[in-house]
N, C-alpha and C positions, 0 to 999 in steps of 0.2 A: 525395328516395332514397329508396324504399321498403326498399332492404336494408340501410341502417341504421336504419330503425325495425322492423324485426326484427330486427336483434341488441339494440336497446335493449331489445323488450319482453321478448326470450328471457334475455337479459341473462346465459348459461353458464348459464342452468336445467338441469333434469336433461334429455335424449334419450339414447336407445337406445344409445346411443355414452357413456352416462356423462355427469356433471354437474363440475360447476368442481372438484371434487377431483379425480376423474382428469384434468384439464387439468393442475391444479399438480403432479401427479405426470409428467406428462409431461414437462414444464416443466421438473423437477427431476433427471429421469433425463439429457437432453441435456443440458443446464446443467453437470450433475457431470461425462459422461465430456468435456465439450469441456474444461473444468478438472484434466481427468486427464491428457490429453494433454500432455503436457513437464514431469510431475511431479518428471523423473529428471533433468532437465537438470542438465550440471556434474554430479553427483554422483561421486564422495564429497563435491565441495566445493561449498561454496556459493556459486555463482557465482550464481546469478536474482538474488541482491539480499545486497549486503553485512552488511544488519542481519541477517542471520541468525547469525552468527557470532558476533552478542552477544547475543542470545537463544539459542538449541539447545544450547549448551554449558552457559550455567547453569540452563535447564529440566534436563539429564542430571546434572549434579552434583547439584541438588536431592536425587536420589532416588540418589546412589553417596556419598552421607557428608558433605557441604558443608552443609547446614542449610536451610533455608529464606531465609535470608538472600541476597539477590542480589549487596549491596557493591556494588551500581549502579543510578542511578536517574534514568537517563536515559528509563524508562519506567517507569511502575509497572510490578506484577508480575504483576497476573491472568493474564498468556496464559503468563508462565513458568509457572506454578501449574498450566493445564490440560494445557499441553505436560509437566511432569515428571513423572506417572504413564505415559506411555506410551513416555518412554526408560527405564523401570528397569529392561527387561531387554535391553540394549545393553549393549556392552559399554564402546561410545567412543557421541560423540551422534548419531545417528539424522535426517539433514534430512531423507531421504526419509519416516520414520513421522510429522516434524513437518510435514512439506505436505502429508500425506493428513489428518491434523487439519486443517488450514487448509482443504479442499479440502470439508472436511463443517461445516464452520464457514463457509465460502462457502456451500454451499446451505441451511445454516438460515436467512445470512441474505436469500436469493433467498426462502424463503417467509416471512420476515418482513417482507418487501417486502409479499409479496402481503396480509397480514395487514393491515399501515398501508392501505392502497390500497384494501380490502374495507374497514374500517371508517372510511373517510376519505370514500369516495363511492363504493361498492357493489363489488358480484362482479364487473364488467367493469375498475372501476380497480383492485381487486386483481391481477389477470391482467397490465394493463397494467404496473402498477409492479413485479410481481416480472417480467416478458420482461424490462423495461427492463435490472432489477439482473444480469438472467441474460445479456445480451446486450453489456451495457456493457463495453467494449475492459478499462478502468482496473480493475473487480471480477474477470473474469475473467483478468487478470494476476497480480493479487496476491492472487486465494483459491490459487495455489498456490507462496505464496511463504510461509515460515515466519518471519513480519514482525506487526506490531501491527495492521495498517490494516484488516481484512479484521475481524475481532475487535473493533472498535472501531465499524464500518459497521452491524454484525451489532444490539451494544448502543445506537444511535442512534435505529438503527429502531426497536425492540421498546420504547425509553423515547417516543418520541412517537407509537406505536399505543395505547400505554396512557393518554396526556394524549389522546388524540381520543375514545377512550372514557370520557374522565372520572373513570381509576381514577389518582388522583395519587398516595395514597401510593405504591402500586407502582411508578408513573412514577418517585418517588422513589428506590427501590430501584436500578431499571433504570438511573438515572442516575450515581447510585455504580458501578456495576459498568461503565459504559461510560468511565467518569473513571479505571476503577483497570485499562480494557486500556491509554489511554493519555490523557494530561490533556487535549487538548483538549475531550473528553467530558462536560468540563464547562459549557460552549458548553448544555447541553440545560437547565442552569439558567433561561435567559433564556425558553426556550416553555413553562417548565414556572410560573415567575412569573407569564406573560402569561397563562398559562389558569386557574391557580389564584388570578388578584387579588381579591381582597375575600373569598376565603375564610381568612383566615390562618391559622388553627386548624391545617387539612389541610396549608397552605402550609409549615408548620411540623415540622409532624411528618412530612410529606417531607422536607423538608430534613436533619433530623433523620436517616430513614433513607437516602438519599444519603450520609451521613456514616459511616452504621453499616458499609453496602456497599460503601465503598470502604477504611474503618477493617480490617473483616477479609478481606477479598481483596489487600491492598497495606498489611499492616502494619508494614514497616518504614519507608515512607514517612513512618509519622508517628511510628514510636520511632526514626527516628536524619532526623527533616525537616530541619534545618538540613544535612546532606549532599544531602537530595534535593532540597531548595532550590535546590541549589548547582549542581548537576546538572539539572535542570531549567532553571534560567535560562542554563545556558550551552548548553542544545541551542535556546532560543526565542533567547537573543544570536544561533547560529549561522544559524538561519533567517531573522532580519531582516539579516543582512550581507550572503546571499547564498552562492551554492555554486558550485561548478568547475561550468563549462556553461552558466548561466543569465546569463552577465557580457550578453549580448548579446540578450536578453527585452526586451521590449516592457514596457511599466509592469504590477504586477500586478492592476488589474484585465483588463487586457486580455489576459495571459498565462492567467491562468484559466479566464477567458470561451475562450478557445483549447481548454485543456486537457480543459474541458465537453464543449466539442465531439470533442473528437477521442475521449472515450468515449461518447457517447452520439449524434453526428451530428445529423442536422437533426430529431431527435428536441426537443432543448434550445429549440427555439424553442417548438414545441407547449410544453413546460413554462414556460418564458418567460411566454406567454399566460395560462397556468395559472394563473402567479403573481400576473398582472397582476388575472387572476376574483377569486384568494381576498384580496386586499389590497381590493379593491371590495365584496365578499359579506361578507368576515369571519364565515364559521360558525366554532364549535367548531373542525374541523377547518382552514378555512383559516389560525385565526390562532394553531393549533399549528403548521403545516407551512411560515408565510410568515416568523414572526419566525423559526424555526431558519434557513430559510435567509438570510434577510437577514442574520442577525449574526453568523451563523457563514461567510458571503461576507468579511463587512466583518470578520473577522479575519483574515483572508487577506492582506487587503489592509496589512498590515504585514509580509509577507514578502516577501525577495527572492528566496528562494530555492523554486524553482517546480515542486517537485515532481510529478508527477501522481497520487500517492496522496495529496496531501491536500484532494483535492476529493472521494474516497470518500465519506466521509458525507452529500454532498451527493444521489448517485445516486439512491438510495431515496424520496427527498421530493422529486426534481426530477421521476419518473417517477410517482409517485403525483401531481401535480400538473399534467402532461401529460397524464394520466388525466381529470384534471376535467372538460376538452371532450368531454365521451363521444358527441358527434355526428359525432366526428373519428377517435374511438379504431379504425373498421378500420385510416383514415389513419395513426395511429399506428403502431398493430403493421405497416406495414409498412413505414414507415420504420424500425422496427426490424432490418429486413433489413442495414441500412449498417453502423451499428456491429456486428452479427453478423459481418456479411463481414471487416469490421478484424480480427474478433477469431478467426474462422478462419484466417485470414493471418499475423498474429503468432503464433497457435498453431502454426502447420506449420514456423515456426523451431526452435521446441525440438525437433524431430525430430531434426536435426543434432545432430553433436558439437560439443560448443564449442572453438573454436580455439586456446584455451587449453589443454584438456585435453591435446590433441597438443605442443602445449610441453610440456608436464609432464611428458610420456611420453618426449619426445627429450631431456630434460634429465636425465631417472632414467638414459636408459641409454647417454650419453653424454658424461656431466661426470662425473668423482670427487666423491664426497663430502666429497673434503677440501678442495675449491674453494670459493672463500668468492665469494658470488653477491649482487648486488644486485638486485633486484626492484621495482616498479612497487605500487601496490594492486592491491586485486582480479583478484589474478593465486592460483592453487592456492599450499596451503601447501609447501613443501618440506622436510620431516622429512628429519633427517639432516644437512642443509647446516649453514653458518654462510652464515647470510641478515643481512645489511643494510636491512630496509626502507624505502624513499622515502618520504618523507610525502606527502598527497593536495595539490598547491596550491589555496591557496581565498584568497578576496578578506579582504584585511586579515590573512591569514596572513604570516610571515617565510619569506624563501625558507630552502629546506630547503638548507644548504651541500651535504649529499650528492647533489645534484644536479651534482658536477663530474667531468667524467672523471679528470683528473688527482688531485684528491682521493681518488675512490676505488681508482685505481690504487697511489698513496702506501698506501693503507688496507690493500691486498694484496688486493683485489677481483680479478678475475680473469673472471667473465661481469658482464652487466647484460640484465637482461628488462626493455625494455618493452612494453605492452601499448594498443590504439584505446582502449579504456575510459578511460585517462585521459588519454592521450597531444595524440587526435584535438579532445577539450574544449579543452586546452593551446594547441591550433594555432589553434583555430575564434577564441581571443581573446589571440591571441599578444600584444595590447597592453597587454593585462592583465597578462601572463606574460611579460618579453622575457625573464629569467635561462633561466626553465623551458624557451624556448623555443630558447635557442641550447646548452640541456643537451643538445636532440632532436637538432640540426644537428650536437654537436660529436660524440654518438653516431655518428651514422651516416659522419661524416667519419672520425674517427680511430679509432673498434672497426672491429672484420672479424666481419661478420654472418657467424655458423656457421648461423643458422637465422630461418625466419620461415616463419607461415601467413596466408592472410587467409582470410575468407567468401567462401565458394564454394559451390559444389552441395551437396558432402560438407560444409564446415563450416560453423558456426554464430557467432554471436559478435564480441569484436572481435579485430582485428590480433594479433598476436603476435612481435616480434622478439625474437633472440638475439645478443650483440655476447659477444667475445673482446675484452677491453681488452689 
């Protein structure tokens, strides 16, 4: 295969069209453009991801008199600190500004993937790792959401690259910063120990620097350690117990492999072969990438809430491992057309108006503010209305007594808003949620459905039904 040999010999070297840096710039421009499509989806409401509601308002409050203590520790505070300066000139939390910041961080993550692949296996590997990260469906989707997962992935990638080049102390700082975006960043200690094994002084310095970096960027996690441990333990417990929508999933190993396939497509197979080769040859780069991937994936096995974002930190490392097979690098790049097609298709749905926005407009125009309304989670805020927020059904959680039409009527509720974002998942697991299923059927049987909107050529997102009780 002479064309493969030519590619290996040039290894993206300088040509009259430019060298590897031009290729990286072109990749970043295309990836950023893809991520900017749909960045306004659902605005002014955080309908892309409910976690935006937990993060952006707290970042906004920090620059509007609330101080640096978020008073909430489901996540560490670095991401909020990064977002806060960009909220300073807004009169209310700006989800758009926060999302644009995340697009920039996502682009930085692609550049970091290039660096990781380059330092691990050469320039061509850098391009493959960056391209895999650029088109991976999960990375594309979460790069336009103002949540913690893409910053975590950036921190993980930088830390791994520093370990690959032997900068142990700097890697320690990167580990602390990654953990300060999201607690699972602490898993980076495993490859750090592996690569620094036997160099105990450098390892001790790196560990100390990791702690300092974490403490400086998430100080209130340390100052309010008891509260932070309680919040983090609650989040971890909920992840272990599962979440609405995952009741019928296969076992965790299969579920997370499926999510990796959904992100990378057939490139995952190439990455798996690269992982096997890394375990056989065990260069420093092999050791760093293999230990991280195996330990990170092992901790996923304890989780029954199979969110796609949980596999994000693996994407750049798997891209680099896929690039380890230099002889098939052209084939690997061609295979990336599969996740690129998926990402483009999913992005196209974000050019539509979310059905929940249409329902919100109808309510504002047709329902008096004096009316009391019960609403599902994952719906737009109804400022000025008297609202009862129905609780999200979850495994192991008690039944929400407000999911009862007679009770709502007795409490003076005149309207009920249900959405497929919640109820489709309930109906798919009706054996787990029999009373919640009965509530949906009861609402449709006894309520007067005065408005409904479903996804079609004009509207995206989940369906919404509004009932007069």
